mmCIF file as gemmi writes it, N, C-alpha and C atoms, coordinates in Angstrom:
data_model
loop_
_atom_site.group_PDB
_atom_site.id
_atom_site.type_symbol
_atom_site.label_atom_id
_atom_site.label_alt_id
_atom_site.label_comp_id
_atom_site.label_asym_id
_atom_site.label_entity_id
_atom_site.label_seq_id
_atom_site.pdbx_PDB_ins_code
_atom_site.Cartn_x
_atom_site.Cartn_y
_atom_site.Cartn_z
_atom_site.occupancy
_atom_site.B_iso_or_equiv
_atom_site.pdbx_formal_charge
_atom_site.auth_seq_id
_atom_site.auth_asym_id
_atom_site.pdbx_PDB_model_num
ATOM 1 N N . MET Axp A 1 ? -15.583 -7.22 -4.012 1 0 ? 1 A 1
ATOM 2 C CA . MET Axp A 1 ? -15.454 -6.115 -4.995 1 0 ? 1 A 1
ATOM 3 C C . MET Axp A 1 ? -14.175 -5.717 -5.254 1 0 ? 1 A 1
ATOM 4 N N . THR Axp A 2 ? -13.674 -5.55 -6.447 1 0 ? 2 A 1
ATOM 5 C CA . THR Axp A 2 ? -12.344 -4.939 -6.592 1 0 ? 2 A 1
ATOM 6 C C . THR Axp A 2 ? -12.082 -3.541 -6.429 1 0 ? 2 A 1
ATOM 7 N N . ARG Axp A 3 ? -11.184 -3.103 -5.719 1 0 ? 3 A 1
ATOM 8 C CA . ARG Axp A 3 ? -10.941 -1.648 -5.48 1 0 ? 3 A 1
ATOM 9 C C . ARG Axp A 3 ? -9.541 -1.24 -6.02 1 0 ? 3 A 1
ATOM 10 N N . GLU Axp A 4 ? -9.328 -0.024 -6.154 1 0 ? 4 A 1
ATOM 11 C CA . GLU Axp A 4 ? -8.153 0.528 -6.614 1 0 ? 4 A 1
ATOM 12 C C . GLU Axp A 4 ? -7.756 1.771 -5.824 1 0 ? 4 A 1
ATOM 13 N N . ILE Axp A 5 ? -6.562 1.82 -5.499 1 0 ? 5 A 1
ATOM 14 C CA . ILE Axp A 5 ? -6.032 3.14 -4.897 1 0 ? 5 A 1
ATOM 15 C C . ILE Axp A 5 ? -4.639 3.539 -5.531 1 0 ? 5 A 1
ATOM 16 N N . ASN Axp A 6 ? -4.535 4.766 -6.027 1 0 ? 6 A 1
ATOM 17 C CA . ASN Axp A 6 ? -3.301 5.365 -6.418 1 0 ? 6 A 1
ATOM 18 C C . ASN Axp A 6 ? -2.576 5.764 -5.179 1 0 ? 6 A 1
ATOM 19 N N . ILE Axp A 7 ? -1.33 5.386 -5.192 1 0 ? 7 A 1
ATOM 20 C CA . ILE Axp A 7 ? -0.486 5.902 -3.912 1 0 ? 7 A 1
ATOM 21 C C . ILE Axp A 7 ? 0.657 6.552 -4.129 1 0 ? 7 A 1
ATOM 22 N N . GLU Axp A 8 ? 1.164 7.263 -3.242 1 0 ? 8 A 1
ATOM 23 C CA . GLU Axp A 8 ? 2.531 8.176 -3.337 1 0 ? 8 A 1
ATOM 24 C C . GLU Axp A 8 ? 3.651 7.055 -2.748 1 0 ? 8 A 1
ATOM 25 N N . ASN Axp A 9 ? 4.819 7.423 -3.233 1 0 ? 9 A 1
ATOM 26 C CA . ASN Axp A 9 ? 6.123 6.921 -2.748 1 0 ? 9 A 1
ATOM 27 C C . ASN Axp A 9 ? 6.35 5.52 -2.999 1 0 ? 9 A 1
ATOM 28 N N . LEU Axp A 10 ? 5.663 4.792 -3.981 1 0 ? 10 A 1
ATOM 29 C CA . LEU Axp A 10 ? 5.927 3.453 -4.457 1 0 ? 10 A 1
ATOM 30 C C . LEU Axp A 10 ? 7.158 3.503 -5.429 1 0 ? 10 A 1
ATOM 31 N N . LYS Axp A 11 ? 8.129 2.878 -5.072 1 0 ? 11 A 1
ATOM 32 C CA . LYS Axp A 11 ? 9.424 2.846 -5.919 1 0 ? 11 A 1
ATOM 33 C C . LYS Axp A 11 ? 9.89 1.627 -6.571 1 0 ? 11 A 1
ATOM 34 N N . CYS Axp A 12 ? 9.543 0.4 -5.893 1 0 ? 12 A 1
ATOM 35 C CA . CYS Axp A 12 ? 10.044 -0.815 -6.467 1 0 ? 12 A 1
ATOM 36 C C . CYS Axp A 12 ? 9.323 -1.982 -6.022 1 0 ? 12 A 1
ATOM 37 N N . GLY Axp A 13 ? 9.828 -3.128 -6.311 1 0 ? 13 A 1
ATOM 38 C CA . GLY Axp A 13 ? 9.397 -4.398 -5.91 1 0 ? 13 A 1
ATOM 39 C C . GLY Axp A 13 ? 9.452 -4.63 -4.448 1 0 ? 13 A 1
ATOM 40 N N . GLY Axp A 14 ? 10.389 -4.107 -3.79 1 0 ? 14 A 1
ATOM 41 C CA . GLY Axp A 14 ? 10.365 -4.254 -2.281 1 0 ? 14 A 1
ATOM 42 C C . GLY Axp A 14 ? 9.212 -3.481 -1.692 1 0 ? 14 A 1
ATOM 43 N N . CYS Axp A 15 ? 8.839 -2.387 -2.1 1 0 ? 15 A 1
ATOM 44 C CA . CYS Axp A 15 ? 7.744 -1.625 -1.617 1 0 ? 15 A 1
ATOM 45 C C . CYS Axp A 15 ? 6.479 -2.482 -2.042 1 0 ? 15 A 1
ATOM 46 N N . ALA Axp A 16 ? 6.3 -3.143 -3.211 1 0 ? 16 A 1
ATOM 47 C CA . ALA Axp A 16 ? 5.26 -3.801 -3.577 1 0 ? 16 A 1
ATOM 48 C C . ALA Axp A 16 ? 5.065 -5.126 -2.84 1 0 ? 16 A 1
ATOM 49 N N . ASN Axp A 17 ? 6.238 -5.706 -2.238 1 0 ? 17 A 1
ATOM 50 C CA . ASN Axp A 17 ? 6.191 -6.961 -1.484 1 0 ? 17 A 1
ATOM 51 C C . ASN Axp A 17 ? 5.632 -6.539 -0.003 1 0 ? 17 A 1
ATOM 52 N N . THR Axp A 18 ? 6.059 -5.523 0.47 1 0 ? 18 A 1
ATOM 53 C CA . THR Axp A 18 ? 5.59 -5.01 1.646 1 0 ? 18 A 1
ATOM 54 C C . THR Axp A 18 ? 4.122 -4.794 1.664 1 0 ? 18 A 1
ATOM 55 N N . ILE Axp A 19 ? 3.604 -4.08 0.726 1 0 ? 19 A 1
ATOM 56 C CA . ILE Axp A 19 ? 2.176 -3.818 0.538 1 0 ? 19 A 1
ATOM 57 C C . ILE Axp A 19 ? 1.278 -4.981 0.349 1 0 ? 19 A 1
ATOM 58 N N . THR Axp A 20 ? 1.771 -5.832 -0.435 1 0 ? 20 A 1
ATOM 59 C CA . THR Axp A 20 ? 1.047 -7.164 -0.781 1 0 ? 20 A 1
ATOM 60 C C . THR Axp A 20 ? 1.032 -7.907 0.517 1 0 ? 20 A 1
ATOM 61 N N . ARG Axp A 21 ? 2.246 -8.139 1.297 1 0 ? 21 A 1
ATOM 62 C CA . ARG Axp A 21 ? 2.087 -8.94 2.523 1 0 ? 21 A 1
ATOM 63 C C . ARG Axp A 21 ? 1.122 -8.334 3.555 1 0 ? 21 A 1
ATOM 64 N N . GLU Axp A 22 ? 1.233 -6.935 3.772 1 0 ? 22 A 1
ATOM 65 C CA . GLU Axp A 22 ? 0.487 -6.383 4.899 1 0 ? 22 A 1
ATOM 66 C C . GLU Axp A 22 ? -0.961 -6.277 4.5 1 0 ? 22 A 1
ATOM 67 N N . LEU Axp A 23 ? -1.357 -6.004 3.308 1 0 ? 23 A 1
ATOM 68 C CA . LEU Axp A 23 ? -2.802 -5.914 2.998 1 0 ? 23 A 1
ATOM 69 C C . LEU Axp A 23 ? -3.302 -7.278 2.942 1 0 ? 23 A 1
ATOM 70 N N . SER Axp A 24 ? -2.603 -8.309 2.49 1 0 ? 24 A 1
ATOM 71 C CA . SER Axp A 24 ? -3.084 -9.736 2.404 1 0 ? 24 A 1
ATOM 72 C C . SER Axp A 24 ? -3.247 -10.133 3.794 1 0 ? 24 A 1
ATOM 73 N N . ALA Axp A 25 ? -2.65 -9.757 4.684 1 0 ? 25 A 1
ATOM 74 C CA . ALA Axp A 25 ? -2.871 -10.059 6.222 1 0 ? 25 A 1
ATOM 75 C C . ALA Axp A 25 ? -4.084 -9.622 6.744 1 0 ? 25 A 1
ATOM 76 N N . MET Axp A 26 ? -4.642 -8.621 6.204 1 0 ? 26 A 1
ATOM 77 C CA . MET Axp A 26 ? -5.944 -7.947 6.817 1 0 ? 26 A 1
ATOM 78 C C . MET Axp A 26 ? -7.127 -8.79 6.492 1 0 ? 26 A 1
ATOM 79 N N . LYS Axp A 27 ? -8.044 -9.048 7.537 1 0 ? 27 A 1
ATOM 80 C CA . LYS Axp A 27 ? -9.128 -9.824 7.447 1 0 ? 27 A 1
ATOM 81 C C . LYS Axp A 27 ? -10.047 -9.158 6.29 1 0 ? 27 A 1
ATOM 82 N N . GLY Axp A 28 ? -10.495 -9.904 5.318 1 0 ? 28 A 1
ATOM 83 C CA . GLY Axp A 28 ? -11.421 -9.347 4.333 1 0 ? 28 A 1
ATOM 84 C C . GLY Axp A 28 ? -10.816 -8.815 3.026 1 0 ? 28 A 1
ATOM 85 N N . VAL Axp A 29 ? -9.576 -8.742 3.149 1 0 ? 29 A 1
ATOM 86 C CA . VAL Axp A 29 ? -8.757 -8.267 1.863 1 0 ? 29 A 1
ATOM 87 C C . VAL Axp A 29 ? -8.284 -9.532 1.198 1 0 ? 29 A 1
ATOM 88 N N . ASP Axp A 30 ? -8.445 -9.527 -0.112 1 0 ? 30 A 1
ATOM 89 C CA . ASP Axp A 30 ? -7.983 -10.514 -0.958 1 0 ? 30 A 1
ATOM 90 C C . ASP Axp A 30 ? -7.446 -10.115 -2.238 1 0 ? 30 A 1
ATOM 91 N N . GLU Axp A 31 ? -6.635 -10.884 -3.049 1 0 ? 31 A 1
ATOM 92 C CA . GLU Axp A 31 ? -6.233 -10.676 -4.384 1 0 ? 31 A 1
ATOM 93 C C . GLU Axp A 31 ? -5.556 -9.318 -4.513 1 0 ? 31 A 1
ATOM 94 N N . VAL Axp A 32 ? -4.614 -9.213 -3.675 1 0 ? 32 A 1
ATOM 95 C CA . VAL Axp A 32 ? -3.716 -7.971 -3.784 1 0 ? 32 A 1
ATOM 96 C C . VAL Axp A 32 ? -2.818 -7.911 -4.871 1 0 ? 32 A 1
ATOM 97 N N . SER Axp A 33 ? -2.77 -6.822 -5.653 1 0 ? 33 A 1
ATOM 98 C CA . SER Axp A 33 ? -1.779 -6.606 -6.621 1 0 ? 33 A 1
ATOM 99 C C . SER Axp A 33 ? -1.272 -5.267 -6.761 1 0 ? 33 A 1
ATOM 100 N N . VAL Axp A 34 ? 0.043 -5.034 -6.917 1 0 ? 34 A 1
ATOM 101 C CA . VAL Axp A 34 ? 0.573 -3.826 -6.909 1 0 ? 34 A 1
ATOM 102 C C . VAL Axp A 34 ? 1.26 -3.455 -8.274 1 0 ? 34 A 1
ATOM 103 N N . ASP Axp A 35 ? 0.876 -2.458 -8.961 1 0 ? 35 A 1
ATOM 104 C CA . ASP Axp A 35 ? 1.495 -2.008 -10.23 1 0 ? 35 A 1
ATOM 105 C C . ASP Axp A 35 ? 2.496 -0.889 -9.925 1 0 ? 35 A 1
ATOM 106 N N . VAL Axp A 36 ? 3.66 -1.273 -9.853 1 0 ? 36 A 1
ATOM 107 C CA . VAL Axp A 36 ? 4.727 -0.224 -9.45 1 0 ? 36 A 1
ATOM 108 C C . VAL Axp A 36 ? 4.859 0.948 -10.464 1 0 ? 36 A 1
ATOM 109 N N . GLU Axp A 37 ? 4.824 0.569 -11.697 1 0 ? 37 A 1
ATOM 110 C CA . GLU Axp A 37 ? 4.907 1.604 -12.773 1 0 ? 37 A 1
ATOM 111 C C . GLU Axp A 37 ? 3.824 2.695 -12.698 1 0 ? 37 A 1
ATOM 112 N N . ASN Axp A 38 ? 2.719 2.314 -12.244 1 0 ? 38 A 1
ATOM 113 C CA . ASN Axp A 38 ? 1.662 3.218 -12.193 1 0 ? 38 A 1
ATOM 114 C C . ASN Axp A 38 ? 1.096 3.622 -10.798 1 0 ? 38 A 1
ATOM 115 N N . SER Axp A 39 ? 1.979 3.196 -9.82 1 0 ? 39 A 1
ATOM 116 C CA . SER Axp A 39 ? 1.737 3.397 -8.32 1 0 ? 39 A 1
ATOM 117 C C . SER Axp A 39 ? 0.174 3.11 -8.096 1 0 ? 39 A 1
ATOM 118 N N . LEU Axp A 40 ? -0.199 1.908 -8.45 1 0 ? 40 A 1
ATOM 119 C CA . LEU Axp A 40 ? -1.608 1.542 -8.152 1 0 ? 40 A 1
ATOM 120 C C . LEU Axp A 40 ? -1.65 0.262 -7.492 1 0 ? 40 A 1
ATOM 121 N N . VAL Axp A 41 ? -2.576 0.204 -6.463 1 0 ? 41 A 1
ATOM 122 C CA . VAL Axp A 41 ? -2.873 -0.978 -5.641 1 0 ? 41 A 1
ATOM 123 C C . VAL Axp A 41 ? -4.249 -1.375 -5.855 1 0 ? 41 A 1
ATOM 124 N N . LYS Axp A 42 ? -4.32 -2.683 -6.242 1 0 ? 42 A 1
ATOM 125 C CA . LYS Axp A 42 ? -5.615 -3.264 -6.53 1 0 ? 42 A 1
ATOM 126 C C . LYS Axp A 42 ? -5.816 -4.334 -5.563 1 0 ? 42 A 1
ATOM 127 N N . PHE Axp A 43 ? -7.12 -4.596 -5.037 1 0 ? 43 A 1
ATOM 128 C CA . PHE Axp A 43 ? -7.436 -5.55 -4.105 1 0 ? 43 A 1
ATOM 129 C C . PHE Axp A 43 ? -9.018 -5.866 -4.081 1 0 ? 43 A 1
ATOM 130 N N . SER Axp A 44 ? -9.276 -6.921 -3.588 1 0 ? 44 A 1
ATOM 131 C CA . SER Axp A 44 ? -10.74 -7.276 -3.43 1 0 ? 44 A 1
ATOM 132 C C . SER Axp A 44 ? -11.033 -7.064 -1.89 1 0 ? 44 A 1
ATOM 133 N N . ALA Axp A 45 ? -12.052 -6.344 -1.571 1 0 ? 45 A 1
ATOM 134 C CA . ALA Axp A 45 ? -12.478 -5.996 -0.202 1 0 ? 45 A 1
ATOM 135 C C . ALA Axp A 45 ? -13.838 -5.342 -0.151 1 0 ? 45 A 1
ATOM 136 N N . PRO Axp A 46 ? -14.721 -5.654 0.942 1 0 ? 46 A 1
ATOM 137 C CA . PRO Axp A 46 ? -15.861 -4.915 1.017 1 0 ? 46 A 1
ATOM 138 C C . PRO Axp A 46 ? -15.743 -3.467 1.318 1 0 ? 46 A 1
ATOM 139 N N . GLU Axp A 47 ? -16.673 -2.629 0.919 1 0 ? 47 A 1
ATOM 140 C CA . GLU Axp A 47 ? -16.679 -1.186 1.068 1 0 ? 47 A 1
ATOM 141 C C . GLU Axp A 47 ? -16.325 -0.852 2.617 1 0 ? 47 A 1
ATOM 142 N N . THR Axp A 48 ? -16.9 -1.695 3.601 1 0 ? 48 A 1
ATOM 143 C CA . THR Axp A 48 ? -16.759 -1.471 5.017 1 0 ? 48 A 1
ATOM 144 C C . THR Axp A 48 ? -15.394 -1.329 5.483 1 0 ? 48 A 1
ATOM 145 N N . ILE Axp A 49 ? -14.384 -1.87 4.809 1 0 ? 49 A 1
ATOM 146 C CA . ILE Axp A 49 ? -12.993 -1.836 5.051 1 0 ? 49 A 1
ATOM 147 C C . ILE Axp A 49 ? -12.192 -1.114 4.323 1 0 ? 49 A 1
ATOM 148 N N . PHE Axp A 50 ? -12.678 -0.434 3.279 1 0 ? 50 A 1
ATOM 149 C CA . PHE Axp A 50 ? -11.975 0.295 2.281 1 0 ? 50 A 1
ATOM 150 C C . PHE Axp A 50 ? -11.091 1.368 2.915 1 0 ? 50 A 1
ATOM 151 N N . ASN Axp A 51 ? -11.754 2.173 3.955 1 0 ? 51 A 1
ATOM 152 C CA . ASN Axp A 51 ? -10.926 3.203 4.723 1 0 ? 51 A 1
ATOM 153 C C . ASN Axp A 51 ? -9.819 2.458 5.488 1 0 ? 51 A 1
ATOM 154 N N . LEU Axp A 52 ? -9.925 1.447 6.014 1 0 ? 52 A 1
ATOM 155 C CA . LEU Axp A 52 ? -9.035 0.78 6.81 1 0 ? 52 A 1
ATOM 156 C C . LEU Axp A 52 ? -7.757 0.413 5.998 1 0 ? 52 A 1
ATOM 157 N N . VAL Axp A 53 ? -8.052 0.071 4.778 1 0 ? 53 A 1
ATOM 158 C CA . VAL Axp A 53 ? -7.03 -0.281 3.898 1 0 ? 53 A 1
ATOM 159 C C . VAL Axp A 53 ? -6.157 0.957 3.441 1 0 ? 53 A 1
ATOM 160 N N . LYS Axp A 54 ? -6.829 2.108 3.399 1 0 ? 54 A 1
ATOM 161 C CA . LYS Axp A 54 ? -6.129 3.305 3.07 1 0 ? 54 A 1
ATOM 162 C C . LYS Axp A 54 ? -5.356 3.814 4.222 1 0 ? 54 A 1
ATOM 163 N N . GLU Axp A 55 ? -5.87 3.605 5.382 1 0 ? 55 A 1
ATOM 164 C CA . GLU Axp A 55 ? -5.048 3.887 6.674 1 0 ? 55 A 1
ATOM 165 C C . GLU Axp A 55 ? -3.89 3.108 6.805 1 0 ? 55 A 1
ATOM 166 N N . LYS Axp A 56 ? -4.009 1.704 6.514 1 0 ? 56 A 1
ATOM 167 C CA . LYS Axp A 56 ? -2.865 0.882 6.509 1 0 ? 56 A 1
ATOM 168 C C . LYS Axp A 56 ? -1.895 1.299 5.508 1 0 ? 56 A 1
ATOM 169 N N . LEU Axp A 57 ? -2.089 1.473 4.337 1 0 ? 57 A 1
ATOM 170 C CA . LEU Axp A 57 ? -1.146 2.109 3.268 1 0 ? 57 A 1
ATOM 171 C C . LEU Axp A 57 ? -0.539 3.381 3.799 1 0 ? 57 A 1
ATOM 172 N N . SER Axp A 58 ? -1.239 4.269 4.357 1 0 ? 58 A 1
ATOM 173 C CA . SER Axp A 58 ? -0.679 5.419 4.881 1 0 ? 58 A 1
ATOM 174 C C . SER Axp A 58 ? 0.466 5.229 5.975 1 0 ? 58 A 1
ATOM 175 N N . LYS Axp A 59 ? -0.007 4.312 6.959 1 0 ? 59 A 1
ATOM 176 C CA . LYS Axp A 59 ? 0.965 3.965 7.979 1 0 ? 59 A 1
ATOM 177 C C . LYS Axp A 59 ? 2.22 3.283 7.5 1 0 ? 59 A 1
ATOM 178 N N . LEU Axp A 60 ? 2.12 2.638 6.42 1 0 ? 60 A 1
ATOM 179 C CA . LEU Axp A 60 ? 3.25 1.973 5.744 1 0 ? 60 A 1
ATOM 180 C C . LEU Axp A 60 ? 4.181 3.008 5.048 1 0 ? 60 A 1
ATOM 181 N N . GLY Axp A 61 ? 3.572 4.267 4.876 1 0 ? 61 A 1
ATOM 182 C CA . GLY Axp A 61 ? 4.4 5.182 4.031 1 0 ? 61 A 1
ATOM 183 C C . GLY Axp A 61 ? 3.794 5.334 2.641 1 0 ? 61 A 1
ATOM 184 N N . TYR Axp A 62 ? 2.694 4.911 2.412 1 0 ? 62 A 1
ATOM 185 C CA . TYR Axp A 62 ? 2.137 5.003 1.067 1 0 ? 62 A 1
ATOM 186 C C . TYR Axp A 62 ? 0.732 5.632 0.97 1 0 ? 62 A 1
ATOM 187 N N . PRO Axp A 63 ? 0.585 6.885 1.284 1 0 ? 63 A 1
ATOM 188 C CA . PRO Axp A 63 ? -0.641 7.504 1.346 1 0 ? 63 A 1
ATOM 189 C C . PRO Axp A 63 ? -1.216 7.64 -0.057 1 0 ? 63 A 1
ATOM 190 N N . GLU Axp A 64 ? -2.64 7.679 0.007 1 0 ? 64 A 1
ATOM 191 C CA . GLU Axp A 64 ? -3.365 7.85 -1.361 1 0 ? 64 A 1
ATOM 192 C C . GLU Axp A 64 ? -2.883 9.165 -1.957 1 0 ? 64 A 1
ATOM 193 N N . VAL Axp A 65 ? -2.823 9.139 -3.388 1 0 ? 65 A 1
ATOM 194 C CA . VAL Axp A 65 ? -2.507 10.331 -4.196 1 0 ? 65 A 1
ATOM 195 C C . VAL Axp A 65 ? -3.579 11.402 -3.716 1 0 ? 65 A 1
ATOM 196 N N . GLY Axp A 66 ? -3.18 12.678 -3.422 1 0 ? 66 A 1
ATOM 197 C CA . GLY Axp A 66 ? -4.054 13.615 -3.071 1 0 ? 66 A 1
ATOM 198 C C . GLY Axp A 66 ? -4.144 13.89 -1.461 1 0 ? 66 A 1
ATOM 199 N N . SER Axp A 67 ? -3.631 12.776 -0.851 1 0 ? 67 A 1
ATOM 200 C CA . SER Axp A 67 ? -3.687 12.973 0.697 1 0 ? 67 A 1
ATOM 201 C C . SER Axp A 67 ? -2.33 13.6 1.181 1 0 ? 67 A 1
ATOM 202 N N . ALA Axp A 68 ? -2.049 13.978 2.323 1 0 ? 68 A 1
ATOM 203 C CA . ALA Axp A 68 ? -1.004 14.458 2.924 1 0 ? 68 A 1
ATOM 204 C C . ALA Axp A 68 ? 0.207 13.433 2.629 1 0 ? 68 A 1
ATOM 205 N N . ASN Axp A 69 ? 1.338 14.009 2.173 1 0 ? 69 A 1
ATOM 206 C CA . ASN Axp A 69 ? 2.497 13.17 1.872 1 0 ? 69 A 1
ATOM 207 C C . ASN Axp A 69 ? 3.588 13.877 2.381 1 0 ? 69 A 1
ATOM 208 N N . ASN Axp A 70 ? 3.816 13.689 3.802 1 0 ? 70 A 1
ATOM 209 C CA . ASN Axp A 70 ? 4.836 14.399 4.486 1 0 ? 70 A 1
ATOM 210 C C . ASN Axp A 70 ? 6.224 13.589 4.535 1 0 ? 70 A 1
ATOM 211 N N . VAL Axp A 71 ? 7.2 14.159 5.233 1 0 ? 71 A 1
ATOM 212 C CA . VAL Axp A 71 ? 8.375 13.644 5.382 1 0 ? 71 A 1
ATOM 213 C C . VAL Axp A 71 ? 8.38 12.306 6.207 1 0 ? 71 A 1
ATOM 214 N N . LEU Axp A 72 ? 7.515 12.147 7.072 1 0 ? 72 A 1
ATOM 215 C CA . LEU Axp A 72 ? 7.342 10.917 7.869 1 0 ? 72 A 1
ATOM 216 C C . LEU Axp A 72 ? 6.864 9.874 6.978 1 0 ? 72 A 1
ATOM 217 N N . HIS Axp A 73 ? 5.856 10.097 6.15 1 0 ? 73 A 1
ATOM 218 C CA . HIS Axp A 73 ? 5.309 9.05 5.262 1 0 ? 73 A 1
ATOM 219 C C . HIS Axp A 73 ? 6.557 8.611 4.123 1 0 ? 73 A 1
ATOM 220 N N . LYS Axp A 74 ? 7.224 9.486 3.747 1 0 ? 74 A 1
ATOM 221 C CA . LYS Axp A 74 ? 8.507 9.223 2.991 1 0 ? 74 A 1
ATOM 222 C C . LYS Axp A 74 ? 9.372 8.363 3.69 1 0 ? 74 A 1
ATOM 223 N N . ALA Axp A 75 ? 9.726 8.688 4.823 1 0 ? 75 A 1
ATOM 224 C CA . ALA Axp A 75 ? 10.728 7.796 5.63 1 0 ? 75 A 1
ATOM 225 C C . ALA Axp A 75 ? 10.18 6.546 5.801 1 0 ? 75 A 1
ATOM 226 N N . LYS Axp A 76 ? 8.777 6.302 6.113 1 0 ? 76 A 1
ATOM 227 C CA . LYS Axp A 76 ? 8.268 5.066 6.378 1 0 ? 76 A 1
ATOM 228 C C . LYS Axp A 76 ? 8.265 4.202 5.171 1 0 ? 76 A 1
ATOM 229 N N . SER Axp A 77 ? 8.154 4.889 3.984 1 0 ? 77 A 1
ATOM 230 C CA . SER Axp A 77 ? 8.176 4.154 2.838 1 0 ? 77 A 1
ATOM 231 C C . SER Axp A 77 ? 9.573 3.523 2.447 1 0 ? 77 A 1
ATOM 232 N N . PHE Axp A 78 ? 10.596 4.151 2.895 1 0 ? 78 A 1
ATOM 233 C CA . PHE Axp A 78 ? 11.955 3.779 2.715 1 0 ? 78 A 1
ATOM 234 C C . PHE Axp A 78 ? 12.199 2.526 3.596 1 0 ? 78 A 1
ATOM 235 N N . VAL Axp A 79 ? 11.58 2.55 4.771 1 0 ? 79 A 1
ATOM 236 C CA . VAL Axp A 79 ? 11.803 1.384 5.787 1 0 ? 79 A 1
ATOM 237 C C . VAL Axp A 79 ? 11.01 0.241 4.969 1 0 ? 79 A 1
ATOM 238 N N . SER Axp A 80 ? 9.696 0.475 4.641 1 0 ? 80 A 1
ATOM 239 C CA . SER Axp A 80 ? 8.864 -0.584 4.148 1 0 ? 80 A 1
ATOM 240 C C . SER Axp A 80 ? 9.578 -1.235 2.853 1 0 ? 80 A 1
ATOM 241 N N . CYS Axp A 81 ? 10.154 -0.273 2.137 1 0 ? 81 A 1
ATOM 242 C CA . CYS Axp A 81 ? 10.749 -0.744 0.785 1 0 ? 81 A 1
ATOM 243 C C . CYS Axp A 81 ? 11.918 -1.661 1.318 1 0 ? 81 A 1
ATOM 244 N N . ALA Axp A 82 ? 12.699 -1.398 2.298 1 0 ? 82 A 1
ATOM 245 C CA . ALA Axp A 82 ? 13.899 -2.007 2.634 1 0 ? 82 A 1
ATOM 246 C C . ALA Axp A 82 ? 13.408 -3.513 3.247 1 0 ? 82 A 1
ATOM 247 N N . VAL Axp A 83 ? 12.396 -3.372 3.955 1 0 ? 83 A 1
ATOM 248 C CA . VAL Axp A 83 ? 12.002 -4.64 4.551 1 0 ? 83 A 1
ATOM 249 C C . VAL Axp A 83 ? 11.384 -5.593 3.5 1 0 ? 83 A 1
ATOM 250 N N . GLY Axp A 84 ? 10.75 -5.016 2.539 1 0 ? 84 A 1
ATOM 251 C CA . GLY Axp A 84 ? 10.152 -5.749 1.399 1 0 ? 84 A 1
ATOM 252 C C . GLY Axp A 84 ? 11.192 -6.432 0.611 1 0 ? 84 A 1
ATOM 253 N N . ARG Axp A 85 ? 12.467 -5.929 0.435 1 0 ? 85 A 1
ATOM 254 C CA . ARG Axp A 85 ? 13.485 -6.554 -0.28 1 0 ? 85 A 1
ATOM 255 C C . ARG Axp A 85 ? 14.176 -7.574 0.521 1 0 ? 85 A 1
ATOM 256 N N . ILE Axp A 86 ? 13.986 -7.559 1.788 1 0 ? 86 A 1
ATOM 257 C CA . ILE Axp A 86 ? 14.704 -8.655 2.572 1 0 ? 86 A 1
ATOM 258 C C . ILE Axp A 86 ? 13.804 -9.914 2.529 1 0 ? 86 A 1
ATOM 259 N N . LYS Axp A 87 ? 12.542 -9.739 2.71 1 0 ? 87 A 1
ATOM 260 C CA . LYS Axp A 87 ? 11.666 -10.933 3.031 1 0 ? 87 A 1
ATOM 261 C C . LYS Axp A 87 ? 11.242 -11.491 1.751 1 0 ? 87 A 1
């Protein structure tokens, strides 16, 4: 089933690359796409791992809109962004 999550701190293609790579590596997650302009992550996954995907995004620095978005999340998103630009 296709799922969508609006996230915070999404800035560029580097961020999108990191998110795509990390979510695609999760068992049960397929067809990951990231819409940078709308801060939207789309993916196919069963309901049973939906919360795991949200947790993974938060750990990368991209919490769901409406969740806590503290300085640590913002700092992690800068690192994720930089790594995504390199790889």
